[in-house]
PDB file of N, CA, C, O and CB in Angstrom:
ATOM      1  N   MET A   1      11.405  40.024 169.340  1.00  0.00           N
ATOM      2  CA  MET A   1      10.687  39.460 170.037  1.00  0.00           C
ATOM      3  C   MET A   1      11.503  38.187 171.067  1.00  0.00           C
ATOM      4  O   MET A   1      11.443  37.942 172.272  1.00  0.00           O
ATOM      5  CB  MET A   1       9.658  39.066 169.075  1.00  0.00           C
ATOM      6  N   ARG A   2      12.208  37.605 169.996  1.00  0.00           N
ATOM      7  CA  ARG A   2      13.317  36.627 170.840  1.00  0.00           C
ATOM      8  C   ARG A   2      14.553  37.303 171.250  1.00  0.00           C
ATOM      9  O   ARG A   2      15.421  36.538 171.670  1.00  0.00           O
ATOM     10  CB  ARG A   2      13.844  35.363 169.957  1.00  0.00           C
ATOM     11  N   ALA A   3      14.884  38.728 171.226  1.00  0.00           N
ATOM     12  CA  ALA A   3      16.088  39.350 171.500  1.00  0.00           C
ATOM     13  C   ALA A   3      15.574  40.213 172.887  1.00  0.00           C
ATOM     14  O   ALA A   3      16.132  40.468 173.955  1.00  0.00           O
ATOM     15  CB  ALA A   3      16.685  40.291 170.115  1.00  0.00           C
ATOM     16  N   LEU A   4      14.428  40.485 172.408  1.00  0.00           N
ATOM     17  CA  LEU A   4      13.821  41.085 174.088  1.00  0.00           C
ATOM     18  C   LEU A   4      13.861  39.709 175.483  1.00  0.00           C
ATOM     19  O   LEU A   4      14.364  39.519 176.591  1.00  0.00           O
ATOM     20  CB  LEU A   4      11.619  41.636 173.816  1.00  0.00           C
ATOM     21  N   VAL A   5      13.153  39.172 174.697  1.00  0.00           N
ATOM     22  CA  VAL A   5      13.048  37.680 175.655  1.00  0.00           C
ATOM     23  C   VAL A   5      14.260  37.221 176.235  1.00  0.00           C
ATOM     24  O   VAL A   5      14.301  36.726 177.362  1.00  0.00           O
ATOM     25  CB  VAL A   5      12.580  36.368 174.804  1.00  0.00           C
ATOM     26  N   LEU A   6      15.325  37.382 175.443  1.00  0.00           N
ATOM     27  CA  LEU A   6      16.487  36.864 175.802  1.00  0.00           C
ATOM     28  C   LEU A   6      17.172  38.240 176.819  1.00  0.00           C
ATOM     29  O   LEU A   6      17.533  38.102 177.988  1.00  0.00           O
ATOM     30  CB  LEU A   6      17.371  36.372 174.317  1.00  0.00           C
ATOM     31  N   SER A   7      17.227  39.523 176.037  1.00  0.00           N
ATOM     32  CA  SER A   7      17.952  40.484 177.246  1.00  0.00           C
ATOM     33  C   SER A   7      17.718  40.437 178.351  1.00  0.00           C
ATOM     34  O   SER A   7      18.591  40.532 179.214  1.00  0.00           O
ATOM     35  CB  SER A   7      17.838  41.686 177.224  1.00  0.00           C
ATOM     36  N   MET A   8      16.013  40.219 178.685  1.00  0.00           N
ATOM     37  CA  MET A   8      15.126  40.565 179.727  1.00  0.00           C
ATOM     38  C   MET A   8      15.426  39.268 180.894  1.00  0.00           C
ATOM     39  O   MET A   8      15.234  39.310 182.109  1.00  0.00           O
ATOM     40  CB  MET A   8      13.437  40.677 179.078  1.00  0.00           C
ATOM     41  N   ALA A   9      16.079  37.877 179.879  1.00  0.00           N
ATOM     42  CA  ALA A   9      16.553  36.570 181.308  1.00  0.00           C
ATOM     43  C   ALA A   9      18.123  36.735 181.770  1.00  0.00           C
ATOM     44  O   ALA A   9      18.729  36.432 182.798  1.00  0.00           O
ATOM     45  CB  ALA A   9      16.462  34.556 180.629  1.00  0.00           C
ATOM     46  N   LEU A  10      18.527  37.403 180.439  1.00  0.00           N
ATOM     47  CA  LEU A  10      20.217  37.992 180.788  1.00  0.00           C
ATOM     48  C   LEU A  10      20.662  38.750 181.953  1.00  0.00           C
ATOM     49  O   LEU A  10      21.514  38.599 182.828  1.00  0.00           O
ATOM     50  CB  LEU A  10      20.690  38.974 179.764  1.00  0.00           C
ATOM     51  N   PHE A  11      19.587  39.806 181.583  1.00  0.00           N
ATOM     52  CA  PHE A  11      19.179  40.829 182.744  1.00  0.00           C
ATOM     53  C   PHE A  11      18.892  40.778 184.290  1.00  0.00           C
ATOM     54  O   PHE A  11      19.540  41.322 185.184  1.00  0.00           O
ATOM     55  CB  PHE A  11      18.147  41.265 182.386  1.00  0.00           C
ATOM     56  N   THR A  12      17.894  40.084 184.380  1.00  0.00           N
ATOM     57  CA  THR A  12      17.212  39.074 185.480  1.00  0.00           C
ATOM     58  C   THR A  12      18.151  38.135 185.983  1.00  0.00           C
ATOM     59  O   THR A  12      18.216  37.959 187.200  1.00  0.00           O
ATOM     60  CB  THR A  12      16.012  38.206 184.906  1.00  0.00           C
ATOM     61  N   ALA A  13      18.857  37.533 185.235  1.00  0.00           N
ATOM     62  CA  ALA A  13      20.247  36.491 185.798  1.00  0.00           C
ATOM     63  C   ALA A  13      21.177  37.453 186.466  1.00  0.00           C
ATOM     64  O   ALA A  13      21.469  37.410 187.660  1.00  0.00           O
ATOM     65  CB  ALA A  13      21.255  35.614 184.413  1.00  0.00           C
ATOM     66  N   THR A  14      21.752  38.592 185.331  1.00  0.00           N
ATOM     67  CA  THR A  14      22.537  39.634 186.094  1.00  0.00           C
ATOM     68  C   THR A  14      22.536  40.226 187.483  1.00  0.00           C
ATOM     69  O   THR A  14      23.486  40.598 188.170  1.00  0.00           O
ATOM     70  CB  THR A  14      22.403  40.542 185.505  1.00  0.00           C
ATOM     71  N   VAL A  15      21.236  40.222 187.731  1.00  0.00           N
ATOM     72  CA  VAL A  15      20.424  41.295 188.524  1.00  0.00           C
ATOM     73  C   VAL A  15      20.892  40.238 190.091  1.00  0.00           C
ATOM     74  O   VAL A  15      21.664  40.341 191.044  1.00  0.00           O
ATOM     75  CB  VAL A  15      18.241  41.518 187.919  1.00  0.00           C
ATOM     76  N   GLY A  16      19.722  39.116 189.500  1.00  0.00           N
ATOM     77  CA  GLY A  16      19.521  38.010 190.768  1.00  0.00           C
ATOM     78  C   GLY A  16      21.327  38.032 191.380  1.00  0.00           C
ATOM     79  O   GLY A  16      21.555  38.253 192.569  1.00  0.00           O
ATOM     80  N   ALA A  17      22.322  37.806 190.501  1.00  0.00           N
ATOM     81  CA  ALA A  17      23.971  37.563 191.314  1.00  0.00           C
ATOM     82  C   ALA A  17      24.070  38.544 191.733  1.00  0.00           C
ATOM     83  O   ALA A  17      24.202  38.673 192.950  1.00  0.00           O
ATOM     84  CB  ALA A  17      25.379  37.249 190.593  1.00  0.00           C
ATOM     85  N   ALA A  18      24.042  39.770 190.772  1.00  0.00           N
ATOM     86  CA  ALA A  18      25.260  40.527 191.647  1.00  0.00           C
ATOM     87  C   ALA A  18      24.618  41.378 192.769  1.00  0.00           C
ATOM     88  O   ALA A  18      25.369  41.918 193.581  1.00  0.00           O
ATOM     89  CB  ALA A  18      26.238  41.619 190.650  1.00  0.00           C
ATOM     90  N   GLN A  19      23.335  41.528 192.861  1.00  0.00           N
ATOM     91  CA  GLN A  19      22.371  42.317 194.038  1.00  0.00           C
ATOM     92  C   GLN A  19      21.204  41.431 194.736  1.00  0.00           C
ATOM     93  O   GLN A  19      19.991  41.630 194.811  1.00  0.00           O
ATOM     94  CB  GLN A  19      21.524  43.653 193.293  1.00  0.00           C
ATOM     95  N   SER A  20      21.964  40.451 195.186  1.00  0.00           N
ATOM     96  CA  SER A  20      20.911  39.669 195.967  1.00  0.00           C
ATOM     97  C   SER A  20      20.173  39.781 197.237  1.00  0.00           C
ATOM     98  O   SER A  20      19.388  38.922 197.639  1.00  0.00           O
ATOM     99  CB  SER A  20      21.342  38.720 196.129  1.00  0.00           C
ATOM    100  N   ALA A  21      20.579  41.343 198.113  1.00  0.00           N
ATOM    101  CA  ALA A  21      19.914  42.168 199.036  1.00  0.00           C
ATOM    102  C   ALA A  21      19.763  43.774 198.485  1.00  0.00           C
ATOM    103  O   ALA A  21      20.560  44.640 198.124  1.00  0.00           O
ATOM    104  CB  ALA A  21      20.747  42.063 200.408  1.00  0.00           C
ATOM    105  N   GLU A  22      18.079  43.660 198.649  1.00  0.00           N
ATOM    106  CA  GLU A  22      17.868  45.081 198.296  1.00  0.00           C
ATOM    107  C   GLU A  22      17.367  45.563 197.082  1.00  0.00           C
ATOM    108  O   GLU A  22      17.494  46.717 196.673  1.00  0.00           O
ATOM    109  CB  GLU A  22      18.923  45.674 198.396  1.00  0.00           C
ATOM    110  N   ALA A  23      16.503  44.173 196.234  1.00  0.00           N
ATOM    111  CA  ALA A  23      16.461  45.164 195.059  1.00  0.00           C
ATOM    112  C   ALA A  23      15.100  45.555 194.743  1.00  0.00           C
ATOM    113  O   ALA A  23      14.634  45.284 193.636  1.00  0.00           O
ATOM    114  CB  ALA A  23      17.089  44.593 193.786  1.00  0.00           C
ATOM    115  N   ARG A  24      14.393  46.197 195.664  1.00  0.00           N
ATOM    116  CA  ARG A  24      13.121  46.305 195.617  1.00  0.00           C
ATOM    117  C   ARG A  24      13.092  46.764 194.603  1.00  0.00           C
ATOM    118  O   ARG A  24      14.202  46.908 194.091  1.00  0.00           O
ATOM    119  CB  ARG A  24      12.466  46.868 196.477  1.00  0.00           C
ATOM    120  N   GLY A  25      11.712  47.297 193.662  1.00  0.00           N
ATOM    121  CA  GLY A  25      11.692  47.783 192.485  1.00  0.00           C
ATOM    122  C   GLY A  25      12.320  47.658 191.168  1.00  0.00           C
ATOM    123  O   GLY A  25      12.020  47.976 190.017  1.00  0.00           O
ATOM    124  N   CYS A  26      13.050  47.227 191.605  1.00  0.00           N
ATOM    125  CA  CYS A  26      14.545  46.884 190.340  1.00  0.00           C
ATOM    126  C   CYS A  26      14.098  46.400 188.754  1.00  0.00           C
ATOM    127  O   CYS A  26      14.149  46.952 187.655  1.00  0.00           O
ATOM    128  CB  CYS A  26      15.675  45.241 190.990  1.00  0.00           C
ATOM    129  N   VAL A  27      13.428  44.478 189.461  1.00  0.00           N
ATOM    130  CA  VAL A  27      12.896  43.938 188.354  1.00  0.00           C
ATOM    131  C   VAL A  27      11.675  44.206 187.262  1.00  0.00           C
ATOM    132  O   VAL A  27      11.498  43.974 186.066  1.00  0.00           O
ATOM    133  CB  VAL A  27      12.738  43.036 188.783  1.00  0.00           C
ATOM    134  N   ARG A  28      10.824  44.919 188.506  1.00  0.00           N
ATOM    135  CA  ARG A  28       9.156  45.401 187.632  1.00  0.00           C
ATOM    136  C   ARG A  28       9.777  46.705 186.942  1.00  0.00           C
ATOM    137  O   ARG A  28       9.192  47.187 185.973  1.00  0.00           O
ATOM    138  CB  ARG A  28       7.403  45.957 188.951  1.00  0.00           C
ATOM    139  N   GLY A  29      10.843  47.229 187.382  1.00  0.00           N
ATOM    140  CA  GLY A  29      11.401  48.668 186.572  1.00  0.00           C
ATOM    141  C   GLY A  29      12.099  48.345 185.460  1.00  0.00           C
ATOM    142  O   GLY A  29      12.088  49.151 184.529  1.00  0.00           O
ATOM    143  N   ALA A  30      13.007  46.829 185.313  1.00  0.00           N
ATOM    144  CA  ALA A  30      13.515  46.678 184.134  1.00  0.00           C
ATOM    145  C   ALA A  30      12.370  46.031 182.992  1.00  0.00           C
ATOM    146  O   ALA A  30      12.127  46.397 181.842  1.00  0.00           O
ATOM    147  CB  ALA A  30      14.768  45.818 184.373  1.00  0.00           C
ATOM    148  N   VAL A  31      11.929  45.197 183.609  1.00  0.00           N
ATOM    149  CA  VAL A  31      10.463  44.997 182.626  1.00  0.00           C
ATOM    150  C   VAL A  31       9.557  45.687 182.207  1.00  0.00           C
ATOM    151  O   VAL A  31       8.967  45.233 181.227  1.00  0.00           O
ATOM    152  CB  VAL A  31       9.676  44.348 182.989  1.00  0.00           C
ATOM    153  N   ALA A  32       9.151  46.857 182.693  1.00  0.00           N
ATOM    154  CA  ALA A  32       8.942  48.110 181.684  1.00  0.00           C
ATOM    155  C   ALA A  32       9.689  48.669 181.529  1.00  0.00           C
ATOM    156  O   ALA A  32       8.955  49.617 181.252  1.00  0.00           O
ATOM    157  CB  ALA A  32       8.204  48.977 181.809  1.00  0.00           C
ATOM    158  N   GLY A  33      10.895  49.181 181.390  1.00  0.00           N
ATOM    159  CA  GLY A  33      11.824  49.553 180.551  1.00  0.00           C
ATOM    160  C   GLY A  33      12.323  48.965 179.294  1.00  0.00           C
ATOM    161  O   GLY A  33      12.527  49.514 178.211  1.00  0.00           O
ATOM    162  N   ALA A  34      12.474  47.790 179.641  1.00  0.00           N
ATOM    163  CA  ALA A  34      12.525  46.661 178.380  1.00  0.00           C
ATOM    164  C   ALA A  34      11.044  46.862 177.367  1.00  0.00           C
ATOM    165  O   ALA A  34      11.153  46.867 176.141  1.00  0.00           O
ATOM    166  CB  ALA A  34      12.541  44.793 179.179  1.00  0.00           C
ATOM    167  N   VAL A  35      10.441  46.933 177.671  1.00  0.00           N
ATOM    168  CA  VAL A  35       9.323  46.715 176.998  1.00  0.00           C
ATOM    169  C   VAL A  35       9.189  48.000 176.147  1.00  0.00           C
ATOM    170  O   VAL A  35       8.926  48.002 174.944  1.00  0.00           O
ATOM    171  CB  VAL A  35       8.149  46.398 177.931  1.00  0.00           C
ATOM    172  N   VAL A  36       9.446  49.328 177.078  1.00  0.00           N
ATOM    173  CA  VAL A  36       9.425  51.261 176.058  1.00  0.00           C
ATOM    174  C   VAL A  36      10.653  50.971 175.311  1.00  0.00           C
ATOM    175  O   VAL A  36      10.489  50.983 174.091  1.00  0.00           O
ATOM    176  CB  VAL A  36       9.763  53.255 177.262  1.00  0.00           C
ATOM    177  N   GLY A  37      12.178  50.640 175.835  1.00  0.00           N
ATOM    178  CA  GLY A  37      12.767  50.559 174.904  1.00  0.00           C
ATOM    179  C   GLY A  37      12.878  49.810 173.492  1.00  0.00           C
ATOM    180  O   GLY A  37      13.563  50.058 172.500  1.00  0.00           O
ATOM    181  N   HIS A  38      11.766  48.607 173.827  1.00  0.00           N
ATOM    182  CA  HIS A  38      11.962  47.792 172.830  1.00  0.00           C
ATOM    183  C   HIS A  38      11.319  48.694 171.356  1.00  0.00           C
ATOM    184  O   HIS A  38      11.769  49.100 170.285  1.00  0.00           O
ATOM    185  CB  HIS A  38      11.197  46.301 173.263  1.00  0.00           C
ATOM    186  N   MET A  39       9.861  48.687 172.174  1.00  0.00           N
ATOM    187  CA  MET A  39       9.229  49.759 171.224  1.00  0.00           C
ATOM    188  C   MET A  39       9.490  51.046 171.022  1.00  0.00           C
ATOM    189  O   MET A  39       8.737  51.740 170.339  1.00  0.00           O
ATOM    190  CB  MET A  39       8.143  49.892 171.429  1.00  0.00           C
ATOM    191  N   ALA A  40      10.458  51.461 171.526  1.00  0.00           N
ATOM    192  CA  ALA A  40      10.915  53.281 170.912  1.00  0.00           C
ATOM    193  C   ALA A  40      12.192  52.538 170.076  1.00  0.00           C
ATOM    194  O   ALA A  40      12.956  52.521 171.041  1.00  0.00           O
ATOM    195  CB  ALA A  40      11.637  54.951 172.569  1.00  0.00           C
ATOM    196  N   GLY A  41      13.016  51.886 168.945  1.00  0.00           N
ATOM    197  CA  GLY A  41      13.649  51.458 168.400  1.00  0.00           C
ATOM    198  C   GLY A  41      14.500  50.279 168.615  1.00  0.00           C
ATOM    199  O   GLY A  41      15.537  50.033 167.999  1.00  0.00           O
ATOM    200  N   HIS A  42      13.954  49.559 169.563  1.00  0.00           N
ATOM    201  CA  HIS A  42      15.048  48.076 169.641  1.00  0.00           C
ATOM    202  C   HIS A  42      16.134  48.401 170.572  1.00  0.00           C
ATOM    203  O   HIS A  42      17.262  48.108 170.175  1.00  0.00           O
ATOM    204  CB  HIS A  42      15.900  47.601 168.036  1.00  0.00           C
ATOM    205  N   HIS A  43      16.019  49.000 171.841  1.00  0.00           N
ATOM    206  CA  HIS A  43      16.539  49.548 172.951  1.00  0.00           C
ATOM    207  C   HIS A  43      16.540  48.513 173.732  1.00  0.00           C
ATOM    208  O   HIS A  43      17.371  48.653 174.629  1.00  0.00           O
ATOM    209  CB  HIS A  43      15.915  50.654 173.473  1.00  0.00           C
ATOM    210  N   ALA A  44      15.895  47.407 173.786  1.00  0.00           N
ATOM    211  CA  ALA A  44      15.546  46.987 175.298  1.00  0.00           C
ATOM    212  C   ALA A  44      16.306  46.833 176.383  1.00  0.00           C
ATOM    213  O   ALA A  44      15.790  46.908 177.498  1.00  0.00           O
ATOM    214  CB  ALA A  44      15.068  45.942 175.352  1.00  0.00           C
ATOM    215  N   VAL A  45      17.787  46.571 176.203  1.00  0.00           N
ATOM    216  CA  VAL A  45      18.851  46.434 177.371  1.00  0.00           C
ATOM    217  C   VAL A  45      18.912  47.503 177.770  1.00  0.00           C
ATOM    218  O   VAL A  45      18.806  47.537 178.996  1.00  0.00           O
ATOM    219  CB  VAL A  45      20.181  45.985 177.150  1.00  0.00           C
ATOM    220  N   ALA A  46      19.076  48.716 177.171  1.00  0.00           N
ATOM    221  CA  ALA A  46      19.209  50.290 177.593  1.00  0.00           C
ATOM    222  C   ALA A  46      18.090  50.220 178.412  1.00  0.00           C
ATOM    223  O   ALA A  46      18.392  50.357 179.597  1.00  0.00           O
ATOM    224  CB  ALA A  46      19.122  51.560 176.370  1.00  0.00           C
ATOM    225  N   GLY A  47      17.216  50.100 178.258  1.00  0.00           N
ATOM    226  CA  GLY A  47      15.586  50.594 178.529  1.00  0.00           C
ATOM    227  C   GLY A  47      15.831  49.591 179.849  1.00  0.00           C
ATOM    228  O   GLY A  47      15.701  50.173 180.927  1.00  0.00           O
ATOM    229  N   ALA A  48      16.182  48.108 179.921  1.00  0.00           N
ATOM    230  CA  ALA A  48      16.080  47.516 180.799  1.00  0.00           C
ATOM    231  C   ALA A  48      16.701  47.801 182.065  1.00  0.00           C
ATOM    232  O   ALA A  48      16.291  47.466 183.176  1.00  0.00           O
ATOM    233  CB  ALA A  48      16.268  46.631 180.417  1.00  0.00           C
ATOM    234  N   VAL A  49      17.879  48.550 181.737  1.00  0.00           N
ATOM    235  CA  VAL A  49      19.154  49.157 182.983  1.00  0.00           C
ATOM    236  C   VAL A  49      18.274  50.595 183.424  1.00  0.00           C
ATOM    237  O   VAL A  49      18.166  50.897 184.612  1.00  0.00           O
ATOM    238  CB  VAL A  49      21.242  49.690 182.074  1.00  0.00           C
ATOM    239  N   ALA A  50      17.832  51.207 182.628  1.00  0.00           N
ATOM    240  CA  ALA A  50      17.514  52.405 182.775  1.00  0.00           C
ATOM    241  C   ALA A  50      16.104  52.673 183.931  1.00  0.00           C
ATOM    242  O   ALA A  50      15.817  53.552 184.744  1.00  0.00           O
ATOM    243  CB  ALA A  50      17.311  52.845 181.299  1.00  0.00           C
ATOM    244  N   GLY A  51      15.573  51.594 183.539  1.00  0.00           N
ATOM    245  CA  GLY A  51      13.822  51.338 184.149  1.00  0.00           C
ATOM    246  C   GLY A  51      14.500  50.563 185.768  1.00  0.00           C
ATOM    247  O   GLY A  51      14.028  51.066 186.787  1.00  0.00           O
ATOM    248  N   CYS A  52      15.362  49.610 185.938  1.00  0.00           N
ATOM    249  CA  CYS A  52      16.070  49.085 187.248  1.00  0.00           C
ATOM    250  C   CYS A  52      16.475  50.379 187.552  1.00  0.00           C
ATOM    251  O   CYS A  52      15.553  50.860 188.211  1.00  0.00           O
ATOM    252  CB  CYS A  52      17.334  47.904 187.170  1.00  0.00           C
ATOM    253  N   VAL A  53      17.634  51.452 187.386  1.00  0.00           N
ATOM    254  CA  VAL A  53      17.752  52.502 188.345  1.00  0.00           C
ATOM    255  C   VAL A  53      16.736  53.212 188.604  1.00  0.00           C
ATOM    256  O   VAL A  53      16.558  53.361 189.813  1.00  0.00           O
ATOM    257  CB  VAL A  53      18.607  53.301 188.078  1.00  0.00           C
ATOM    258  N   ILE A  54      16.116  53.630 188.049  1.00  0.00           N
ATOM    259  CA  ILE A  54      14.783  54.460 188.169  1.00  0.00           C
ATOM    260  C   ILE A  54      13.896  54.285 189.263  1.00  0.00           C
ATOM    261  O   ILE A  54      13.752  54.946 190.291  1.00  0.00           O
ATOM    262  CB  ILE A  54      13.965  54.240 187.081  1.00  0.00           C
ATOM    263  N   ALA A  55      13.341  53.290 188.852  1.00  0.00           N
ATOM    264  CA  ALA A  55      12.615  52.263 189.864  1.00  0.00           C
ATOM    265  C   ALA A  55      13.473  51.892 191.071  1.00  0.00           C
ATOM    266  O   ALA A  55      12.877  52.255 192.086  1.00  0.00           O
ATOM    267  CB  ALA A  55      12.241  50.863 189.116  1.00  0.00           C
ATOM    268  N   HIS A  56      14.448  51.406 191.311  1.00  0.00           N
ATOM    269  CA  HIS A  56      15.276  51.301 192.610  1.00  0.00           C
ATOM    270  C   HIS A  56      15.349  52.236 193.043  1.00  0.00           C
ATOM    271  O   HIS A  56      14.825  52.104 194.149  1.00  0.00           O
ATOM    272  CB  HIS A  56      16.440  50.888 192.658  1.00  0.00           C
ATOM    273  N   HIS A  57      15.900  53.902 192.856  1.00  0.00           N
ATOM    274  CA  HIS A  57      15.706  54.791 192.966  1.00  0.00           C
ATOM    275  C   HIS A  57      14.379  55.179 193.930  1.00  0.00           C
ATOM    276  O   HIS A  57      14.358  55.145 195.161  1.00  0.00           O
ATOM    277  CB  HIS A  57      15.839  55.062 191.865  1.00  0.00           C
ATOM    278  N   HIS A  58      13.556  55.461 193.254  1.00  0.00           N
ATOM    279  CA  HIS A  58      12.070  55.485 193.320  1.00  0.00           C
ATOM    280  C   HIS A  58      11.789  54.748 194.785  1.00  0.00           C
ATOM    281  O   HIS A  58      11.404  55.185 195.870  1.00  0.00           O
ATOM    282  CB  HIS A  58      11.330  54.640 191.924  1.00  0.00           C
ATOM    283  N   MET A  59      12.085  53.691 194.405  1.00  0.00           N
ATOM    284  CA  MET A  59      11.326  52.402 195.902  1.00  0.00           C
ATOM    285  C   MET A  59      12.801  53.241 197.443  1.00  0.00           C
ATOM    286  O   MET A  59      12.780  53.167 198.671  1.00  0.00           O
ATOM    287  CB  MET A  59      11.986  49.248 195.181  1.00  0.00           C
ATOM    288  N   THR A  60      13.434  53.664 196.832  1.00  0.00           N
ATOM    289  CA  THR A  60      14.463  53.944 198.024  1.00  0.00           C
ATOM    290  C   THR A  60      14.135  55.294 198.632  1.00  0.00           C
ATOM    291  O   THR A  60      14.357  55.411 199.837  1.00  0.00           O
ATOM    292  CB  THR A  60      16.063  53.965 197.510  1.00  0.00           C
ATOM    293  N   HIS A  61      13.625  56.360 197.952  1.00  0.00           N
ATOM    294  CA  HIS A  61      12.893  57.630 198.172  1.00  0.00           C
ATOM    295  C   HIS A  61      11.790  57.398 198.975  1.00  0.00           C
ATOM    296  O   HIS A  61      11.507  58.114 199.936  1.00  0.00           O
ATOM    297  CB  HIS A  61      12.449  58.275 196.948  1.00  0.00           C
ATOM    298  N   HIS A  62      11.112  56.366 198.603  1.00  0.00           N
ATOM    299  CA  HIS A  62       9.737  56.167 199.185  1.00  0.00           C
ATOM    300  C   HIS A  62      10.456  55.490 200.782  1.00  0.00           C
ATOM    301  O   HIS A  62      10.458  56.128 201.835  1.00  0.00           O
ATOM    302  CB  HIS A  62       8.523  54.896 198.027  1.00  0.00           C
ATOM    303  N   ARG A  63      10.865  54.475 200.660  1.00  0.00           N
ATOM    304  CA  ARG A  63      11.653  53.719 202.107  1.00  0.00           C
ATOM    305  C   ARG A  63      12.233  55.009 202.941  1.00  0.00           C
ATOM    306  O   ARG A  63      11.946  55.139 204.131  1.00  0.00           O
ATOM    307  CB  ARG A  63      13.243  52.486 201.629  1.00  0.00           C
ATOM    308  N   ARG A  64      13.005  55.889 202.302  1.00  0.00           N
ATOM    309  CA  ARG A  64      13.940  56.787 203.058  1.00  0.00           C
ATOM    310  C   ARG A  64      12.527  58.045 203.584  1.00  0.00           C
ATOM    311  O   ARG A  64      13.016  58.731 204.482  1.00  0.00           O
ATOM    312  CB  ARG A  64      15.514  57.525 201.777  1.00  0.00           C
ATOM    313  N   HIS A  65      11.368  58.401 203.365  1.00  0.00           N
ATOM    314  CA  HIS A  65      10.996  59.525 203.966  1.00  0.00           C
ATOM    315  C   HIS A  65       9.219  58.535 204.449  1.00  0.00           C
ATOM    316  O   HIS A  65       8.139  58.990 204.824  1.00  0.00           O
ATOM    317  CB  HIS A  65      11.082  61.217 202.667  1.00  0.00           C
ATOM    318  N   GLY A  66       9.576  57.422 204.251  1.00  0.00           N
ATOM    319  CA  GLY A  66       8.351  56.816 205.250  1.00  0.00           C
ATOM    320  C   GLY A  66       7.149  56.605 204.350  1.00  0.00           C
ATOM    321  O   GLY A  66       6.199  56.390 205.103  1.00  0.00           O
ATOM    322  N   TRP A  67       6.875  56.579 203.479  1.00  0.00           N
ATOM    323  CA  TRP A  67       5.850  56.830 202.485  1.00  0.00           C
ATOM    324  C   TRP A  67       5.657  55.688 202.005  1.00  0.00           C
ATOM    325  O   TRP A  67       6.600  55.219 201.368  1.00  0.00           O
ATOM    326  CB  TRP A  67       6.104  57.765 201.471  1.00  0.00           C
ATOM    327  N   ARG A  68       4.217  54.738 202.155  1.00  0.00           N
ATOM    328  CA  ARG A  68       3.982  53.318 201.679  1.00  0.00           C
ATOM    329  C   ARG A  68       3.916  53.228 200.149  1.00  0.00           C
ATOM    330  O   ARG A  68       3.727  54.124 199.326  1.00  0.00           O
ATOM    331  CB  ARG A  68       2.643  52.752 202.277  1.00  0.00           C
ATOM    332  N   ARG A  69       4.136  51.821 199.970  1.00  0.00           N
ATOM    333  CA  ARG A  69       4.039  51.576 198.515  1.00  0.00           C
ATOM    334  C   ARG A  69       3.675  50.446 198.126  1.00  0.00           C
ATOM    335  O   ARG A  69       3.584  50.207 196.922  1.00  0.00           O
ATOM    336  CB  ARG A  69       5.084  51.760 197.888  1.00  0.00           C
TER     337      ARG A  69
END
């Protein structure tokens, strides 16, 4: 559990520093991905990265096509 919290804090700090503009959906996806990755064999960091990428893509897709979310 401590590794999950540490990896999420590190990931959030990295995302905040690297993408200050338009990180819509990334943090929410990262949290969900980290939880799923942790439960599926202690891969919280990989899950957080994948969750961020997928959620960011999903929100961009919705914005381009004019769907409200």
